[in-house]
ZABAKOL-924242 format. One record per residue (C-alpha): residue number from 1; residue in three letters; x, y, z. Coordinates in nm, 3 decimals. Each point is the difference from the previous one (the first is absolute). Example, Ala and Ser with C-alpha at 12.3 -4.5 7.8 and 13.67 -1.06 7.14 Angstrom:
 num residu    east   north      up
   1    ALA   1.230  -0.450   0.780
   2    SER   0.137   0.344  -0.066
end
This chain:
 num residu    east   north      up
   1    UNK   0.842   0.060   0.195
   2    UNK  -0.208   0.322  -0.135
   3    UNK  -0.041  -0.126  -0.369
   4    UNK  -0.069   0.282  -0.224
   5    UNK  -0.248  -0.252  -0.223
   6    UNK  -0.025  -0.336   0.117
   7    UNK  -0.148  -0.353  -0.189
   8    UNK   0.207   0.031  -0.319
   9    UNK  -0.219  -0.155  -0.224
  10    UNK  -0.296   0.267   0.135
  11    UNK   0.155   0.279   0.089
  12    UNK   0.238  -0.013  -0.293
  13    UNK  -0.310   0.048  -0.206
  14    UNK  -0.224   0.189   0.215
  15    UNK   0.232   0.253   0.180
  16    UNK  -0.217   0.116   0.306
  17    UNK  -0.316  -0.157  -0.024
  18    UNK  -0.129  -0.009   0.268
  19    UNK  -0.387  -0.010   0.115
  20    UNK  -0.093   0.319   0.185
  21    UNK  -0.399  -0.075   0.096
  22    UNK  -0.220   0.353  -0.057
  23    UNK  -0.044   0.006   0.398
  24    UNK  -0.417   0.061  -0.048
  25    UNK  -0.185  -0.031   0.272
  26    UNK  -0.308  -0.206   0.058
  27    UNK  -0.325   0.100   0.248
  28    UNK  -0.132  -0.343  -0.063
  29    UNK  -0.039  -0.243   0.376
  30    UNK   0.293  -0.266   0.034
  31    UNK  -0.126  -0.343  -0.153
  32    UNK  -0.213  -0.245   0.262
  33    UNK   0.261  -0.195  -0.123
  34    UNK   0.403   0.011  -0.084
  35    UNK   0.085  -0.154  -0.332
  36    UNK   0.206  -0.264   0.216
  37    UNK  -0.200  -0.045   0.277
  38    UNK  -0.197  -0.333  -0.202
  39    UNK   0.305  -0.225  -0.182
  40    UNK   0.228   0.169  -0.186
  41    UNK   0.034   0.043  -0.383
  42    UNK   0.203  -0.267  -0.155
  43    UNK   0.291   0.193  -0.046
  44    UNK   0.272  -0.255  -0.121
  45    UNK   0.324  -0.153   0.258
  46    UNK   0.135   0.245   0.218
  47    UNK   0.333   0.137   0.007
  48    UNK   0.235  -0.355  -0.067
  49    UNK   0.408   0.003  -0.011
  50    UNK   0.075   0.093  -0.370
  51    UNK  -0.028  -0.319  -0.182
  52    UNK   0.304  -0.134  -0.220
  53    UNK   0.091   0.240  -0.300
  54    UNK  -0.118  -0.104  -0.350
  55    UNK   0.218  -0.161  -0.246
  56    UNK  -0.136   0.237  -0.278
  57    UNK   0.047   0.348  -0.004
  58    UNK  -0.049   0.222   0.259
  59    UNK  -0.249   0.177  -0.213
  60    UNK  -0.223  -0.338  -0.004
  61    UNK  -0.083  -0.029   0.313
  62    UNK  -0.311   0.101   0.092
  63    UNK  -0.156   0.065   0.435
  64    UNK  -0.267  -0.225   0.138
  65    UNK  -0.285   0.209  -0.057
  66    UNK  -0.302   0.067   0.272
  67    UNK  -0.334   0.209   0.065
  68    UNK   0.059   0.306   0.181
  69    UNK  -0.169   0.093   0.303
  70    UNK  -0.243   0.270   0.025
  71    UNK   0.064   0.349   0.085
  72    UNK  -0.250   0.119   0.329
  73    UNK  -0.242   0.247  -0.051
  74    UNK  -0.242   0.208   0.220
  75    UNK   0.114   0.249   0.287
  76    UNK   0.333   0.181  -0.038
  77    UNK   0.183   0.192   0.181
  78    UNK   0.105   0.336  -0.153
  79    UNK   0.297   0.236   0.156
  80    UNK  -0.030   0.291   0.153
  81    UNK   0.166   0.291  -0.150
  82    UNK   0.249  -0.002   0.309
  83    UNK   0.019  -0.352   0.025
  84    UNK   0.255  -0.197  -0.277
  85    UNK  -0.103  -0.345  -0.083
  86    UNK   0.165  -0.191  -0.238
  87    UNK   0.035   0.282  -0.209
  88    UNK  -0.395   0.103  -0.035
  89    UNK  -0.145  -0.299  -0.048
  90    UNK  -0.288  -0.166   0.116
  91    UNK   0.001  -0.311   0.240
  92    UNK  -0.220  -0.244   0.078
  93    UNK  -0.033  -0.303   0.238
  94    UNK   0.160  -0.297  -0.163
  95    UNK  -0.122  -0.364   0.090
  96    UNK   0.078  -0.170   0.286
  97    UNK   0.327  -0.137  -0.016
  98    UNK  -0.096  -0.363   0.089
  99    UNK  -0.189  -0.018  -0.309
 100    UNK   0.229   0.072  -0.270
 101    UNK   0.158  -0.310  -0.171
 102    UNK   0.331   0.000   0.217
 103    UNK   0.187  -0.310   0.027
 104    UNK   0.226  -0.074   0.314
 105    UNK   0.331  -0.013  -0.235
 106    UNK  -0.086   0.289  -0.137
 107    UNK  -0.055   0.194   0.361
 108    UNK   0.326  -0.179   0.126
 109    UNK   0.200   0.236  -0.213
 110    UNK  -0.203   0.316   0.074
 111    UNK   0.046  -0.044   0.304
 112    UNK   0.373  -0.066  -0.011
 113    UNK   0.052   0.324  -0.227
 114    UNK  -0.263   0.207   0.220
 115    UNK   0.217  -0.072   0.284
 116    UNK   0.281   0.181  -0.136
 117    UNK  -0.166   0.313  -0.087
 118    UNK  -0.083   0.036   0.353
 119    UNK   0.286   0.191   0.088
 120    UNK  -0.103   0.218  -0.259
 121    UNK  -0.351   0.103   0.016
 122    UNK   0.023   0.004   0.373
 123    UNK   0.159   0.321  -0.080
 124    UNK   0.060   0.170  -0.284
 125    UNK  -0.296   0.250  -0.115
 126    UNK  -0.277  -0.148  -0.260
 127    UNK   0.000   0.209  -0.293
 128    UNK  -0.368  -0.146  -0.097
 129    UNK  -0.130   0.111   0.277
 130    UNK  -0.208  -0.320   0.053
 131    UNK   0.189  -0.074   0.360
 132    UNK   0.206   0.119   0.278
 133    UNK   0.329  -0.158   0.140
 134    UNK  -0.188  -0.073   0.279
 135    UNK  -0.300  -0.212  -0.207
 136    UNK   0.265  -0.247  -0.081
 137    UNK   0.138  -0.057   0.381
 138    UNK  -0.271  -0.286   0.058
 139    UNK   0.041  -0.214  -0.264
 140    UNK   0.370   0.032  -0.019
 141    UNK   0.019  -0.122   0.382
 142    UNK  -0.239  -0.274  -0.095
 143    UNK   0.168  -0.153  -0.315
 144    UNK   0.338  -0.004   0.188
 145    UNK  -0.130  -0.315   0.196
 146    UNK  -0.295  -0.143  -0.257
 147    UNK   0.087  -0.321  -0.133
 148    UNK   0.053  -0.059  -0.360
 149    UNK  -0.233  -0.269  -0.003
 150    UNK  -0.300   0.210   0.077
 151    UNK   0.092   0.311  -0.213
 152    UNK  -0.343   0.024  -0.184
 153    UNK  -0.156   0.071   0.328
 154    UNK   0.259   0.270   0.105
 155    UNK  -0.108   0.227  -0.306
 156    UNK  -0.382  -0.066   0.084
 157    UNK   0.025   0.096   0.360
 158    UNK   0.247   0.257  -0.001
 159    UNK  -0.072   0.154  -0.321
 160    UNK  -0.285   0.180  -0.225
 161    UNK  -0.011   0.044  -0.340
 162    UNK  -0.062   0.347  -0.197
 163    UNK  -0.061   0.065  -0.351
 164    UNK   0.122   0.278  -0.183
 165    UNK  -0.176   0.192  -0.232
 166    UNK  -0.199  -0.287  -0.223
 167    UNK   0.281  -0.189   0.059
 168    UNK   0.108  -0.123  -0.351
 169    UNK   0.337  -0.129   0.030
 170    UNK   0.272  -0.049  -0.191
 171    UNK   0.295  -0.214   0.015
 172    UNK   0.317  -0.051  -0.169
 173    UNK   0.339  -0.199   0.122
 174    UNK   0.355   0.060   0.027
 175    UNK   0.286  -0.234   0.079
 176    UNK   0.361   0.026   0.062
 177    UNK   0.161   0.028  -0.293
 178    UNK   0.334  -0.197  -0.056
 179    UNK   0.313   0.168  -0.277
 180    UNK   0.328  -0.084  -0.140
 181    UNK   0.239   0.267   0.217
 182    UNK   0.286   0.035   0.199
 183    UNK   0.156   0.251   0.290
 184    UNK   0.306   0.045  -0.256
 185    UNK   0.021   0.167  -0.302
 186    UNK   0.097  -0.216  -0.278
 187    UNK  -0.043  -0.081  -0.374
 188    UNK  -0.368  -0.071  -0.049
 189    UNK  -0.109   0.159   0.339
 190    UNK   0.010   0.359  -0.025
 191    UNK  -0.356   0.151   0.113
 192    UNK   0.021   0.155   0.331
 193    UNK  -0.212  -0.041   0.272
 194    UNK  -0.039   0.316   0.212
 195    UNK   0.000   0.051   0.383
 196    UNK  -0.191   0.260   0.139
 197    UNK   0.186   0.323  -0.125
 198    UNK   0.136   0.245   0.267
 199    UNK  -0.168   0.299  -0.101
 200    UNK  -0.357  -0.125  -0.063
 201    UNK  -0.251   0.150   0.250
 202    UNK  -0.349  -0.148   0.165
 203    UNK  -0.261   0.242   0.093
 204    UNK  -0.270  -0.095   0.225
 205    UNK  -0.313   0.226  -0.111
 206    UNK  -0.218  -0.067   0.321
 207    UNK   0.262   0.160   0.206
 208    UNK  -0.095   0.346  -0.219
 209    UNK  -0.402  -0.020   0.011
 210    UNK  -0.200  -0.344   0.108
 211    UNK  -0.169   0.047  -0.344
 212    UNK   0.291  -0.167  -0.149
 213    UNK   0.036  -0.309   0.273
 214    UNK   0.143  -0.279  -0.176
 215    UNK   0.186   0.196  -0.300
 216    UNK   0.340   0.012  -0.029
 217    UNK   0.238   0.193  -0.287
 218    UNK   0.345  -0.081  -0.104
 219    UNK   0.225   0.239  -0.144
 220    UNK   0.358   0.164  -0.005
 221    UNK   0.143   0.342   0.138
 222    UNK   0.082   0.249  -0.231
 223    UNK   0.123   0.316   0.160
 224    UNK  -0.305   0.045   0.235
 225    UNK  -0.263  -0.187  -0.215
 226    UNK  -0.117  -0.366   0.020
 227    UNK  -0.022  -0.065  -0.388
 228    UNK  -0.088  -0.380  -0.148
 229    UNK   0.218  -0.251   0.024
 230    UNK   0.213  -0.161  -0.299
 231    UNK  -0.226  -0.182  -0.230
 232    UNK   0.108  -0.358  -0.183
 233    UNK   0.110   0.142  -0.332
 234    UNK   0.230   0.247   0.214
 235    UNK   0.146  -0.281   0.283
 236    UNK   0.065  -0.269  -0.291
 237    UNK   0.210   0.303  -0.228
 238    UNK   0.220   0.023   0.367
 239    UNK  -0.163   0.304   0.135
 240    UNK   0.034  -0.175   0.349
 241    UNK   0.409   0.041  -0.023
 242    UNK   0.115  -0.140   0.323
 243    UNK  -0.288   0.131   0.228
 244    UNK  -0.164  -0.362   0.016
 245    UNK   0.175  -0.292   0.107
 246    UNK  -0.011  -0.361  -0.283
 247    UNK  -0.091  -0.252   0.237
 248    UNK   0.042  -0.226  -0.294
 249    UNK  -0.011  -0.019  -0.402
 250    UNK  -0.286  -0.196  -0.196
 251    UNK   0.065  -0.140  -0.368
 252    UNK  -0.300   0.071  -0.141
 253    UNK  -0.158   0.318   0.010
 254    UNK  -0.322  -0.122  -0.077
 255    UNK  -0.006  -0.242   0.233
 256    UNK   0.107   0.269   0.258
 257    UNK  -0.316   0.205  -0.098
 258    UNK  -0.253  -0.249   0.058
 259    UNK   0.225  -0.077   0.359
 260    UNK  -0.042   0.361   0.079
 261    UNK  -0.378  -0.066  -0.086
 262    UNK  -0.055  -0.289   0.268
 263    UNK   0.204   0.254   0.214
 264    UNK   0.241  -0.309   0.154
 265    UNK   0.149  -0.300  -0.127
 266    UNK   0.272  -0.180  -0.015
 267    UNK   0.353   0.022  -0.201
 268    UNK   0.164  -0.329  -0.101
 269    UNK   0.343  -0.005  -0.107
 270    UNK   0.240  -0.252  -0.232
 271    UNK   0.125  -0.161   0.290
 272    UNK  -0.332  -0.093   0.131
 273    UNK  -0.009   0.239   0.286
 274    UNK  -0.310   0.251   0.075
 275    UNK  -0.038   0.347   0.111
 276    UNK  -0.357   0.061   0.139
 277    UNK  -0.082   0.361  -0.082
 278    UNK  -0.266   0.208   0.158
 279    UNK  -0.202   0.371  -0.047
 280    UNK   0.219   0.232   0.132
 281    UNK  -0.203   0.328  -0.132
 282    UNK  -0.142   0.152  -0.347
 283    UNK   0.084   0.317  -0.153
 284    UNK  -0.341   0.149   0.082
 285    UNK  -0.030  -0.027  -0.354
 286    UNK  -0.417  -0.156  -0.156
 287    UNK   0.005  -0.350  -0.108
 288    UNK  -0.094  -0.049  -0.404
 289    UNK  -0.100  -0.289  -0.093
 290    UNK   0.167  -0.126  -0.332
 291    UNK  -0.280  -0.293  -0.103
 292    UNK  -0.243   0.253  -0.018
 293    UNK   0.226   0.249  -0.219
 294    UNK   0.076  -0.297  -0.203
 295    UNK  -0.410  -0.120  -0.055
 296    UNK  -0.085   0.360  -0.050
 297    UNK   0.239   0.106  -0.273
 298    UNK  -0.050  -0.378  -0.159
 299    UNK   0.373  -0.179   0.066
 300    UNK  -0.226  -0.290   0.152
 301    UNK  -0.114  -0.201  -0.285
 302    UNK  -0.291  -0.273   0.104
 303    UNK   0.163  -0.264   0.178
 304    UNK   0.259   0.264   0.161
 305    UNK  -0.162   0.119   0.256
 306    UNK   0.171  -0.161   0.251
 307    UNK   0.281   0.025   0.238
 308    UNK   0.250  -0.190  -0.305
 309    UNK  -0.155   0.155  -0.219
 310    UNK   0.092   0.358   0.163
 311    UNK   0.411  -0.160   0.046
 312    UNK   0.005  -0.121  -0.340
 313    UNK  -0.113   0.352  -0.158
 314    UNK   0.269   0.159   0.196
 315    UNK   0.244  -0.211  -0.117
 316    UNK  -0.017  -0.016  -0.365
 317    UNK  -0.067   0.358   0.025
 318    UNK   0.325   0.132   0.226
 319    UNK   0.006   0.360  -0.089
 320    UNK  -0.403   0.052   0.029
 321    UNK  -0.030  -0.204   0.263
 322    UNK   0.276   0.183   0.234
 323    UNK  -0.227   0.297  -0.089
 324    UNK  -0.331  -0.164   0.101
 325    UNK   0.168  -0.081   0.345
 326    UNK   0.160   0.333   0.067
 327    UNK  -0.379   0.117  -0.072
 328    UNK  -0.044  -0.167   0.397
 329    UNK   0.155   0.309   0.136
 330    UNK   0.027  -0.200   0.387
 331    UNK   0.326  -0.180   0.102
 332    UNK   0.038  -0.239   0.300
 333    UNK   0.300   0.010   0.235
 334    UNK   0.102  -0.265   0.159
 335    UNK   0.135  -0.149   0.354
 336    UNK   0.194  -0.369  -0.001
 337    UNK  -0.246  -0.219   0.230
 338    UNK   0.204  -0.220   0.210
 339    UNK  -0.284  -0.115   0.303
 340    UNK  -0.355  -0.132  -0.115
 341    UNK  -0.151   0.121  -0.344
 342    UNK  -0.127   0.158  -0.171
 343    UNK  -0.156   0.313   0.230
 344    UNK  -0.326   0.175  -0.053
 345    UNK  -0.060   0.325   0.070
 346    UNK  -0.009  -0.029   0.387
 347    UNK   0.324  -0.131  -0.004
 348    UNK  -0.130  -0.354   0.092
 349    UNK   0.091  -0.333  -0.195
 350    UNK  -0.302  -0.017  -0.281
 351    UNK  -0.098  -0.396  -0.048
 352    UNK  -0.097  -0.117  -0.285
 353    UNK  -0.401  -0.139  -0.037
 354    UNK  -0.059   0.236   0.325
 355    UNK   0.098   0.360  -0.054
 356    UNK  -0.140   0.249  -0.259
 357    UNK   0.073   0.368  -0.129
 358    UNK  -0.264   0.272   0.097
 359    UNK  -0.045   0.334  -0.052
 360    UNK   0.018   0.152   0.364
 361    UNK  -0.254   0.279  -0.056
 362    UNK  -0.248  -0.269   0.004
 363    UNK   0.144  -0.340   0.171
 364    UNK   0.170   0.052   0.349
 365    UNK   0.364  -0.115  -0.067
 366    UNK  -0.021  -0.359   0.218
 367    UNK  -0.370  -0.056  -0.017
 368    UNK  -0.142  -0.363  -0.128
 369    UNK  -0.153   0.026  -0.341
 370    UNK  -0.268  -0.235  -0.138
 371    UNK  -0.025  -0.064  -0.410
 372    UNK  -0.276  -0.176  -0.118
 373    UNK   0.079   0.000  -0.367
 374    UNK  -0.073  -0.107  -0.356
 375    UNK   0.353  -0.227  -0.006
 376    UNK   0.028  -0.287   0.316
 377    UNK   0.396   0.051   0.061
 378    UNK  -0.049   0.355   0.174
 379    UNK  -0.311  -0.033   0.177
 380    UNK   0.020  -0.023   0.376
 381    UNK   0.196   0.188   0.294
 382    UNK   0.323   0.224  -0.075
 383    UNK   0.149   0.223   0.205
 384    UNK   0.077   0.403  -0.161
 385    UNK   0.380   0.008   0.098
 386    UNK   0.125   0.188  -0.336
 387    UNK  -0.056   0.276  -0.217
 388    UNK   0.056   0.076  -0.360
 389    UNK   0.008   0.315  -0.237
 390    UNK  -0.272  -0.153  -0.243
 391    UNK  -0.236  -0.142   0.289
 392    UNK  -0.204   0.332   0.059
 393    UNK  -0.336   0.017   0.085
 394    UNK  -0.264  -0.218   0.225
 395    UNK  -0.035  -0.396  -0.001
 396    UNK   0.320   0.011  -0.227
 397    UNK   0.274  -0.252   0.081
 398    UNK   0.287  -0.177  -0.114
 399    UNK   0.050  -0.349   0.161
 400    UNK   0.327  -0.146   0.050
 401    UNK   0.093  -0.347  -0.144
 402    UNK   0.397  -0.062   0.098
 403    UNK   0.297  -0.070  -0.222
 404    UNK   0.017  -0.268  -0.284
 405    UNK  -0.109  -0.036  -0.295
 406    UNK  -0.331  -0.201   0.140
 407    UNK  -0.042   0.432   0.173
 408    UNK   0.039   0.135  -0.334
 409    UNK  -0.255  -0.192  -0.173
 410    UNK  -0.257   0.031   0.217
 411    UNK   0.086   0.359   0.104
 412    UNK   0.055   0.116  -0.379
 413    UNK  -0.337  -0.141  -0.091
 414    UNK  -0.146   0.129   0.305
 415    UNK  -0.333   0.232  -0.091
 416    UNK  -0.335  -0.041   0.236
 417    UNK  -0.309   0.170   0.101
 418    UNK  -0.242  -0.047   0.253
 419    UNK  -0.058   0.115   0.380
 420    UNK   0.219   0.133   0.185
 421    UNK  -0.047   0.051   0.361
 422    UNK   0.246   0.137   0.311
 423    UNK   0.031  -0.163   0.384
 424    UNK   0.013   0.270   0.246
 425    UNK  -0.057  -0.074   0.371
 426    UNK  -0.332  -0.043   0.153
 427    UNK  -0.162   0.314   0.044
 428    UNK   0.144   0.227  -0.278
 429    UNK  -0.244   0.047  -0.194
 430    UNK  -0.279   0.114   0.273
 431    UNK   0.328   0.242   0.132
 432    UNK  -0.002   0.120  -0.391
 433    UNK  -0.391   0.047   0.023
 434    UNK  -0.037   0.205   0.271
 435    UNK   0.273   0.209  -0.130
 436    UNK  -0.172   0.081  -0.306
 437    UNK  -0.299   0.090   0.156
end
């Protein structure tokens, strides 16, 4: 889906508020007992299916609290100059997976999602440097025939937990929105939903230098030069001029703006038919969170610091609101989805309650992730199947909750902090430690 700010409530307000650990190393010996080798701390219930949407305003919904799990301390791996490991962060061996508070239902859903990623993780290069394609072959082979009813044992036997940096995780939420739209232009449906422009160029910078692994730029040719692509203002003023197909028409510019934030969604026509659209590309411009701008400028009064408050201000001040939205120069292009979806960055369907977006410089796409945070709903296992322009840094995650009002409420209010662990194939930590030495 590749969203460019995820979790409407939190990220609209904070823009890119990822937690990036300091990367300090520790010379202290490993503790004699890991924190999870005794009874696990009380964390509240593990992640459950979304509860029925509350009858009151979405902003009144409160996600259950939980006690975040403590981070690991002690000895750590420090990457050597010629080894790329999670963008230079130190690594610590995590607790035994069997000691983590993971339910069978949670593990079963994560195992299903993990199987989907296996064709990708066993072939693609890992930008984080934590794994190699061959590392995933054994767990993927085991996953193919593993009984879903014993999923916790799969993760405990096939994988090991690693903490990146200080393990200080920050999680938000995203969902698949539905807005009014139509395949054809008519009165009331005049906001174009563009497909990928024919002159948009993607450049994989890793082809030019190993130092640029995982980095890409987008632009267009002007003569023999690659220049930045049209920004949001230019596109909305009609600059594409036939260079991009219009796959549908939205009814409301503000609704469409926030659908772009999510990276995919549904357009419901007056006759009840639905067109599902997903991320096709983006103009290469940096994402700017408008909520943070509005907060810093004092435009959001007390009680307005919510998704509803942001939208209310934009609607009450249409000219200023248009200008504010245009300060986010990022613009997303879509394609119609006719099969399973929405699709994540790996090209596979993302699943509500199982898929999470992460920064691929720190987390191998396709790897399971464990969250033990100060809100109960995101706690448990996820699989990193997606990315996002605002999801940057170590231990920064965006949890996917599906479609509908329930998903909107949960995703919009999600802001959780606590411990994050990455689950890697067994032996990865020892191999990385040897490389670092």
